C-alpha positions in Angstrom: 311.5 104.9 86.2 314.4 106.4 88.1 314.7 110.1 87.6 317.9 111.3 85.9 320.1 113.5 88.1 320.3 117.2 87.2 323.4 118.2 85.2 325.5 121.2 86.0 327.4 122.3 82.9 330.7 123.3 84.6 332.4 124.9 81.6 330.7 127.4 79.3 332.0 130.5 77.5 329.8 133.6 76.7 330.8 136.4 74.4 329.2 139.3 72.6 331.4 140.9 69.9 328.4 142.9 68.6 328.2 145.2 71.6 330.5 148.1 71.0 330.0 149.5 74.5 331.6 146.4 76.2 335.2 147.0 77.2 336.0 143.3 76.6 338.0 141.4 74.0 337.9 137.7 72.9 341.2 137.4 71.2 340.7 133.7 70.5 337.6 134.5 68.4 339.2 137.0 66.1 339.1 136.3 62.4 342.1 134.2 61.4 343.0 133.4 65.0 343.8 129.7 65.6 343.7 128.0 69.0 347.2 127.2 70.2 346.3 123.6 70.7 343.2 122.9 68.8 344.1 124.8 65.6 341.2 126.0 63.4 338.1 126.7 65.5 336.3 128.7 62.9 333.1 126.5 63.1 332.4 127.8 66.7 333.1 131.4 66.0 330.0 133.7 66.1 329.1 137.3 67.0 327.3 136.4 70.2 326.7 133.5 72.5 325.1 134.2 75.8 323.0 132.8 78.6 319.8 132.7 76.5 321.6 130.9 73.7 323.1 128.2 76.0 319.7 127.7 77.6 318.1 127.2 74.2 320.7 124.6 73.3 320.5 122.6 76.5 316.9 122.9 77.6 316.1 119.2 76.8 319.3 117.8 78.3 318.4 118.2 82.0 320.9 121.0 82.6 320.0 122.7 85.9 322.8 125.4 85.9 326.0 126.6 84.4 329.5 127.7 85.4 331.0 130.4 83.2 334.8 130.1 82.8 336.8 133.2 81.9 336.6 133.8 78.1 337.3 137.5 77.6 341.0 136.8 76.9 342.8 140.0 75.9 340.7 142.4 77.9 342.4 145.1 79.9 340.6 144.4 83.1 339.5 140.8 84.0 336.9 142.2 86.4 335.0 143.8 83.6 334.0 140.3 82.4 332.6 139.5 85.9 330.6 142.8 85.9 329.2 141.9 82.5 328.3 138.4 83.5 326.7 139.5 86.8 324.4 141.9 84.8 323.4 139.0 82.5 322.8 136.7 85.5 320.5 139.2 87.3 318.4 139.6 84.1 317.9 135.8 83.8 316.3 133.0 85.9 319.0 130.6 84.8 321.5 129.7 87.6 325.0 130.9 86.7 328.2 130.9 88.6 331.4 132.7 87.5 335.0 131.6 87.4 337.0 134.6 86.3 340.6 135.5 85.7 343.1 137.0 88.1 346.9 137.3 87.9 347.5 135.0 90.9 351.2 135.3 90.9 351.1 139.1 90.8 351.2 141.5 93.8 347.8 142.8 92.7 346.2 139.3 92.9 344.3 139.8 96.1 343.1 143.2 95.0 341.8 141.7 91.8 340.0 139.0 93.7 338.4 141.4 96.1 337.1 143.4 93.1 335.7 140.3 91.5 333.9 139.4 94.8 332.5 143.0 95.1 331.3 142.8 91.5 329.3 139.6 91.8 327.7 137.4 94.5 328.1 134.6 91.9 331.8 134.8 91.6 333.1 131.4 92.8 336.6 130.9 91.5 339.6 131.7 89.3 341.3 130.3 86.2 344.8 131.5 85.6 346.6 130.1 82.5 350.0 130.8 84.0 349.5 127.9 86.4 350.5 125.2 83.9 353.9 126.7 83.2 354.5 127.2 87.0 353.8 123.6 87.6 356.1 122.6 84.8 359.1 124.2 86.5 357.9 123.2 90.0 357.7 126.7 91.4 354.3 128.0 92.7 355.7 130.0 95.6 354.5 133.3 94.0 350.9 132.0 94.3 350.8 131.5 98.1 349.2 134.8 99.0 346.5 134.4 96.5 345.9 130.8 97.4 345.5 131.7 101.1 343.0 134.5 100.2 341.0 132.1 98.0 340.8 129.5 100.7 339.5 132.0 103.2 336.9 133.2 100.7 335.9 129.6 99.7 336.9 130.3 96.1 338.0 127.4 93.9 341.0 127.2 91.5 340.3 125.9 88.0 343.6 124.7 86.7 344.9 123.2 83.5 347.4 120.4 84.1 348.7 118.0 81.5 349.7 114.6 82.7 353.5 115.4 82.9 352.7 118.1 85.5 350.2 116.1 87.6 352.8 115.0 90.2 353.5 118.7 90.8 349.8 119.4 90.8 349.3 116.9 93.6 352.1 118.5 95.6 350.5 121.9 95.0 347.1 120.7 96.2 348.5 118.9 99.3 350.4 122.1 100.2 347.1 124.0 100.2 344.6 121.7 101.8 341.9 124.3 102.4 341.7 125.3 98.7 339.6 123.2 96.2 341.4 122.5 93.0 339.3 121.8 89.9 341.2 119.9 87.1 340.0 121.1 83.8 339.1 118.8 80.9 340.4 115.6 82.7 343.9 117.0 82.1 343.3 118.0 78.5 344.7 114.9 76.8 346.5 115.6 73.6 346.6 112.1 72.1 344.6 108.9 72.0 347.4 106.4 71.6 348.0 103.6 74.1 351.3 104.9 75.5 349.8 108.4 76.1 346.7 106.9 77.8 348.9 104.8 80.1 350.9 107.8 81.1 347.8 109.9 81.6 346.0 107.2 83.6 348.9 106.7 86.0 349.3 110.5 86.5 345.7 111.3 87.0 345.4 108.5 89.6 348.2 110.0 91.5 346.7 113.5 91.3 343.4 112.1 92.6 345.1 111.1 95.8 344.9 114.7 96.9 341.5 114.9 98.6 340.9 118.6 97.6 341.2 117.9 93.9 338.1 117.3 91.8 337.9 116.7 88.0 335.7 118.1 85.3 334.4 115.5 82.9 334.8 117.8 79.9 336.9 118.5 76.9 336.9 114.9 75.7 336.2 115.8 72.1 338.3 118.9 71.8 341.6 117.4 70.6 339.8 114.7 68.7 336.3 115.8 67.4 335.5 112.2 66.5 336.2 110.9 70.0 333.7 108.4 71.4 333.6 105.6 73.9 335.4 103.3 71.6 338.3 105.7 71.3 339.8 104.6 74.6 
């Protein structure tokens, strides 16, 4: 029997709202807070979810490692999350890489990135939610310094990009050929109807023409919890 390939879970979120000593916030998990796209996410809210919990849930699924994506939204200093995750990683045998947050359009972007790298040998990339709006207006000029630094340090950019912005996403990637761009959640589709799927399919095929863009197979069930193979 052919062995199944090992799986890398490329998108997990850890949090610990029970540790009062942590200078971290998870605004999306607050009581009464709804997700801006998904709406009510109360069923997934808990006090703590960490590397031990994710290992317990995935141990029979052939998962060989994890990538943690920034989750401490609302925190004063994004580097604090990397410090916390690095401590967790050093206390565990489970492979964990870290994609954190940095204000990539800001004058302090490179300084933030340098601090992330100093905080963890497992820091591998950045997700900045401002990227989607920058793509929608077609202006990413303020990101050039951060992109150049990330390329030199072999960091990747995790980016959200709905299908209307994928043409701009391709141009962004082609303008930065030494930087790897990771499309989150296959473009985070919002609808399952035929017209939407045609538009998404055309756009993602165009985006895929940039050789430095890769895509996460994730998020399929977020906008439609009953999504399955027949939904397409």
